[in-house]
N, CA, C and O of each residue as an XYZ file, in Angstrom:
368
protein
N     -25.577     41.949    -11.671
C     -25.130     41.705    -10.900
C     -23.661     41.304    -10.639
O     -23.094     40.316    -11.104
N     -23.169     42.188     -9.862
C     -21.591     42.207     -9.557
C     -21.506     41.386     -8.143
O     -22.478     41.512     -7.397
N     -20.682     40.752     -7.814
C     -20.211     39.739     -6.767
C     -18.433     39.705     -6.505
O     -17.625     39.224     -7.300
N     -18.058     40.445     -4.985
C     -16.710     40.615     -4.955
C     -16.687     39.851     -3.537
O     -17.568     39.113     -3.095
N     -15.249     40.269     -2.823
C     -14.787     40.013     -1.447
C     -14.174     41.299     -0.988
O     -13.426     41.838     -1.804
N     -14.340     41.860      0.103
C     -13.668     42.748      0.864
C     -12.826     42.260      1.642
O     -13.187     41.302      2.325
N     -11.186     42.871      1.798
C     -10.699     42.141      2.443
C      -9.931     43.832      3.264
O      -9.268     44.639      2.612
N     -10.302     44.000      4.920
C     -10.172     44.718      5.548
C      -9.210     45.025      6.361
O      -8.244     44.262      6.342
N      -9.174     46.096      7.218
C      -8.122     46.088      8.255
C      -7.927     44.686      8.956
O      -8.708     43.822      8.560
N      -7.175     44.372      9.764
C      -6.650     43.448     10.625
C      -7.327     41.942      9.832
O      -7.438     40.969     10.578
N      -7.763     41.774      8.356
C      -7.946     40.402      7.710
C      -9.401     40.264      7.710
O      -9.916     39.259      7.220
N     -10.187     41.319      8.289
C     -11.817     41.144      8.129
C     -11.741     40.566      6.869
O     -10.709     40.194      6.311
N     -12.986     40.501      6.404
C     -13.213     39.739      5.102
C     -14.542     39.660      4.890
O     -15.066     38.957      5.754
N     -15.498     40.196      3.900
C     -17.123     40.245      3.511
C     -17.165     39.712      2.130
O     -16.062     39.672      1.585
N     -17.890     39.411      1.629
C     -18.683     38.651      0.283
C     -20.000     39.578      0.276
O     -21.065     39.568      0.892
N     -19.240     40.618     -1.006
C     -20.808     41.536     -0.861
C     -21.053     41.371     -2.188
O     -20.256     40.969     -3.036
N     -22.583     41.812     -2.388
C     -23.465     41.594     -3.894
C     -23.701     43.198     -4.384
O     -23.791     44.124     -3.578
N     -23.766     43.324     -5.554
C     -24.428     44.624     -5.981
C     -25.348     44.301     -7.121
O     -24.901     43.746     -8.125
N     -27.138     44.759     -6.963
C     -27.818     44.873     -8.195
C     -27.565     46.218     -8.312
O     -26.715     46.803     -7.640
N     -28.618     46.989     -9.548
C     -28.789     48.101     -9.771
C     -29.274     48.856     -9.035
O     -29.150     50.055     -9.281
N     -30.060     48.389     -7.769
C     -30.585     48.729     -6.522
C     -30.208     49.108     -5.196
O     -30.655     49.971     -4.441
N     -29.281     48.267     -5.079
C     -28.308     48.309     -3.718
C     -27.328     47.300     -3.574
O     -27.460     46.547     -4.539
N     -26.377     46.902     -2.815
C     -25.261     46.292     -2.609
C     -26.093     45.754     -1.275
O     -27.159     46.228     -0.882
N     -25.456     44.796     -0.749
C     -25.580     44.088      0.149
C     -24.491     43.025      0.747
O     -23.911     42.293     -0.055
N     -24.293     42.959      1.713
C     -23.343     41.585      2.337
C     -23.778     40.842      2.616
O     -24.805     40.895      3.293
N     -22.998     39.339      2.091
C     -23.231     38.017      1.727
C     -23.282     37.097      3.099
O     -24.126     36.314      3.534
N     -21.947     37.563      3.604
C     -21.140     37.035      4.612
C     -20.025     37.245      5.191
O     -19.011     36.986      4.542
N     -19.881     37.794      6.630
C     -18.317     38.713      6.898
C     -18.023     37.691      7.615
O     -17.746     38.023      8.767
N     -17.956     36.409      7.391
C     -17.119     35.221      8.445
C     -15.947     35.430      7.382
O     -16.047     35.519      6.158
N     -14.643     35.491      8.304
C     -13.299     35.308      8.059
C     -12.733     33.817      7.056
O     -11.723     33.770      6.354
N     -13.841     32.616      7.304
C     -13.611     31.755      6.014
C     -14.465     31.474      5.214
O     -14.334     30.394      4.638
N     -15.546     32.257      4.913
C     -16.210     32.350      3.582
C     -15.612     32.593      1.967
O     -14.731     33.355      1.566
N     -16.244     31.878      1.429
C     -15.837     32.233      0.003
C     -16.568     32.105     -1.122
O     -17.267     31.102     -1.269
N     -16.512     33.259     -2.241
C     -17.292     33.290     -3.518
C     -17.005     32.281     -4.355
O     -15.893     31.912     -4.735
N     -18.301     31.757     -4.684
C     -17.779     30.012     -5.449
C     -17.986     30.103     -6.862
O     -17.264     29.612     -7.730
N     -19.473     31.052     -7.090
C     -19.989     31.168     -8.511
C     -20.503     32.909     -8.731
O     -19.955     33.597     -7.869
N     -21.277     33.621     -9.534
C     -21.859     34.050     -9.836
C     -22.787     34.023    -11.410
O     -22.139     34.121    -12.452
N     -24.056     33.909    -11.454
C     -24.250     33.551    -12.688
C     -25.876     34.110    -12.475
O     -26.153     34.524    -11.349
N     -26.926     34.128    -13.509
C     -28.388     33.985    -13.996
C     -28.663     34.872    -12.481
O     -28.943     34.011    -11.646
N     -28.686     36.175    -11.868
C     -28.786     36.756    -10.875
C     -29.050     36.348     -9.708
O     -29.878     36.854     -8.950
N     -27.801     34.640     -9.314
C     -27.651     34.406     -8.343
C     -26.111     34.456     -8.063
O     -25.305     34.289     -8.978
N     -25.675     34.721     -6.593
C     -24.510     34.454     -6.372
C     -24.317     33.012     -5.144
O     -25.248     32.750     -4.383
N     -23.309     32.388     -5.126
C     -23.264     31.039     -4.829
C     -22.010     31.278     -3.917
O     -21.038     31.722     -4.528
N     -21.818     31.035     -2.359
C     -20.338     31.267     -1.781
C     -20.495     30.346     -0.588
O     -21.579     30.046     -0.086
N     -19.570     30.020     -0.275
C     -19.150     29.066      1.153
C     -19.367     30.063      2.303
O     -18.896     31.198      2.377
N     -20.088     29.496      3.103
C     -19.849     29.978      4.923
C     -20.105     29.049      5.723
O     -21.056     28.274      5.614
N     -18.775     29.051      7.123
C     -19.314     27.758      7.668
C     -19.096     26.367      7.431
O     -19.417     25.526      8.271
N     -18.420     25.990      6.029
C     -18.658     24.517      5.032
C     -19.949     24.540      4.665
O     -20.363     23.398      4.861
N     -20.811     25.210      4.242
C     -22.353     25.073      3.816
C     -22.458     26.153      2.167
O     -22.073     27.319      2.074
N     -22.822     25.665      1.520
C     -23.416     26.482      0.312
C     -24.672     27.306      0.528
O     -25.759     26.988      1.011
N     -24.251     28.382      0.065
C     -25.493     29.135      0.136
C     -25.420     29.911     -1.036
O     -24.353     30.155     -1.599
N     -26.864     30.430     -1.543
C     -26.998     31.117     -2.972
C     -27.979     32.364     -2.474
O     -28.939     31.965     -1.813
N     -27.914     33.787     -2.668
C     -28.070     35.222     -2.999
C     -29.099     34.718     -4.513
O     -28.885     33.947     -5.448
N     -30.144     35.525     -4.167
C     -31.185     35.774     -5.187
C     -31.438     37.249     -5.258
O     -32.005     37.687     -4.256
N     -31.119     38.252     -6.327
C     -30.541     39.195     -7.016
C     -32.179     39.795     -7.163
O     -32.371     40.997     -6.980
N     -33.286     38.911     -7.489
C     -34.279     39.251     -7.682
C     -35.291     39.638     -6.268
O     -35.969     40.623     -5.974
N     -35.056     38.569     -5.715
C     -35.826     38.440     -4.032
C     -34.897     39.415     -3.035
O     -35.402     40.278     -2.316
N     -33.680     39.185     -3.094
C     -33.003     39.607     -2.060
C     -32.453     38.705     -0.991
O     -31.414     38.832     -0.344
N     -33.334     37.803     -0.945
C     -32.953     36.433      0.158
C     -31.824     35.778     -0.489
O     -31.378     35.850     -1.634
N     -31.257     34.697      1.209
C     -30.171     34.539      0.799
C     -30.384     32.724      1.329
O     -30.655     32.366      2.475
N     -30.170     31.825      0.145
C     -31.420     30.460      0.939
C     -30.018     29.446      1.187
O     -29.083     29.561      0.394
N     -29.933     28.468      2.308
C     -28.713     27.260      2.408
C     -29.221     26.473      1.240
O     -30.427     26.335      1.039
N     -28.175     25.892      0.372
C     -28.463     25.073     -1.057
C     -28.019     23.469     -0.048
O     -28.818     22.535      0.019
N     -26.864     23.444      0.532
C     -26.257     22.415      0.249
C     -25.104     22.203      1.829
O     -24.154     22.939      2.094
N     -25.557     21.044      2.623
C     -25.270     21.419      3.935
C     -23.615     20.519      4.047
O     -23.344     19.533      4.733
N     -22.896     21.155      3.277
C     -21.370     20.339      2.705
C     -20.486     21.574      1.419
O     -20.691     22.256      0.414
N     -19.372     21.138      2.479
C     -18.547     21.861      1.062
C     -18.051     20.593      0.105
O     -17.598     19.459      0.262
N     -18.423     21.505     -1.007
C     -17.925     20.863     -2.329
C     -16.824     20.720     -2.840
O     -16.079     21.631     -3.199
N     -16.590     19.338     -2.930
C     -14.917     18.966     -3.519
C     -14.064     19.706     -4.651
O     -12.838     19.635     -4.743
N     -14.777     20.313     -5.366
C     -14.458     21.184     -6.642
C     -14.646     22.631     -7.142
O     -14.623     23.569     -6.346
N     -14.812     22.787     -8.322
C     -15.598     24.078     -8.272
C     -16.732     24.111     -8.439
O     -17.315     23.038     -8.590
N     -17.448     25.304     -8.475
C     -19.033     25.407     -8.495
C     -19.440     26.204     -9.487
O     -18.775     27.190     -9.806
N     -20.759     25.825    -10.191
C     -20.916     26.229    -11.367
C     -22.229     26.907    -11.287
O     -23.078     26.105    -10.897
N     -22.676     27.997    -11.494
C     -24.241     27.914    -11.863
C     -25.243     28.351    -13.270
O     -25.354     29.454    -13.806
N     -25.865     27.111    -13.600
C     -25.915     26.926    -15.069
C     -27.193     28.164    -15.590
O     -27.605     28.462    -16.712
N     -27.509     28.613    -14.376
C     -28.884     29.432    -14.670
C     -30.127     29.125    -14.495
O     -31.009     29.956    -14.712
N     -30.373     27.964    -14.103
C     -31.526     27.210    -13.467
C     -30.894     26.095    -12.760
O     -31.417     24.981    -12.802
N     -29.925     26.284    -12.181
C     -29.457     24.711    -11.202
C     -27.873     24.936    -10.838
O     -27.165     24.859    -11.843
N     -27.345     25.130     -9.931
C     -25.803     24.801     -9.207
C     -25.512     23.535     -8.983
O     -26.247     22.722     -8.422
N     -23.847     23.240     -9.654
C     -23.910     21.706    -10.186
C     -22.285     21.861     -9.380
O     -21.508     22.737     -9.763
N     -22.042     21.230     -8.632
C     -20.858     20.806     -7.578
C     -20.671     19.570     -7.510
O     -21.530     18.810     -7.957
N     -19.438     19.060     -6.901
C     -19.044     17.446     -6.670
C     -19.202     17.911     -4.798
O     -19.141     18.979     -4.189
N     -19.397     16.648     -4.444
C     -19.060     16.160     -3.382
C     -18.801     14.686     -2.981
O     -19.748     13.902     -2.919
N     -17.445     14.268     -2.689
C     -17.733     12.831     -2.450
C     -17.165     12.718     -4.054
O     -16.215     11.947     -3.920
N     -17.207     12.922     -4.880
C     -16.642     12.342     -6.065
C     -17.827     12.363     -6.917
O     -17.628     12.129     -8.109
N     -19.428     12.678     -6.405
C     -20.235     12.404     -7.150
C     -20.778     13.560     -7.184
O     -20.655     14.295     -6.204
N     -21.679     14.086     -8.601
C     -21.660     15.383     -9.070
C     -22.943     15.786     -8.871
O     -23.679     15.007     -9.479
N     -23.720     16.843     -8.169
C     -25.107     16.959     -7.882
C     -25.781     18.361     -8.510
O     -25.307     19.473     -8.276
N     -26.941     18.135     -9.330
C     -27.390     19.522     -9.662
C     -28.601     19.835     -9.047
O     -29.579     19.101     -9.184
N     -28.640     21.224     -8.143
C     -29.377     21.114     -7.241
C     -30.332     22.905     -8.219
O     -29.945     23.991     -8.650
N     -31.488     22.246     -8.113
C     -32.346     23.639     -8.785
C     -32.229     25.046     -8.470
O     -31.643     25.088     -7.388
N     -32.505     26.292     -8.889
C     -32.461     27.292     -8.012
C     -33.710     27.624     -8.181
O     -34.190     28.564     -7.547
């Protein structure tokens, strides 16, 4: 799994992910951010919410209805991040 941010003409932006079979556009919002990649998952921020994309299923899921305060990590089985000084671990 590979994930990246593309910037186009006029500042257009897209977060993309590639598997061995396909390339997916995960978000085309100008304020989206790539947060973490690991364990076949891509975590990204869109509209102040954290989503994950699962390469095996091709599905995107809302994981956190809040913007993390610091770095986001994928441990292989969980998404780990902080919000408001508290550390959270969300199973993938």
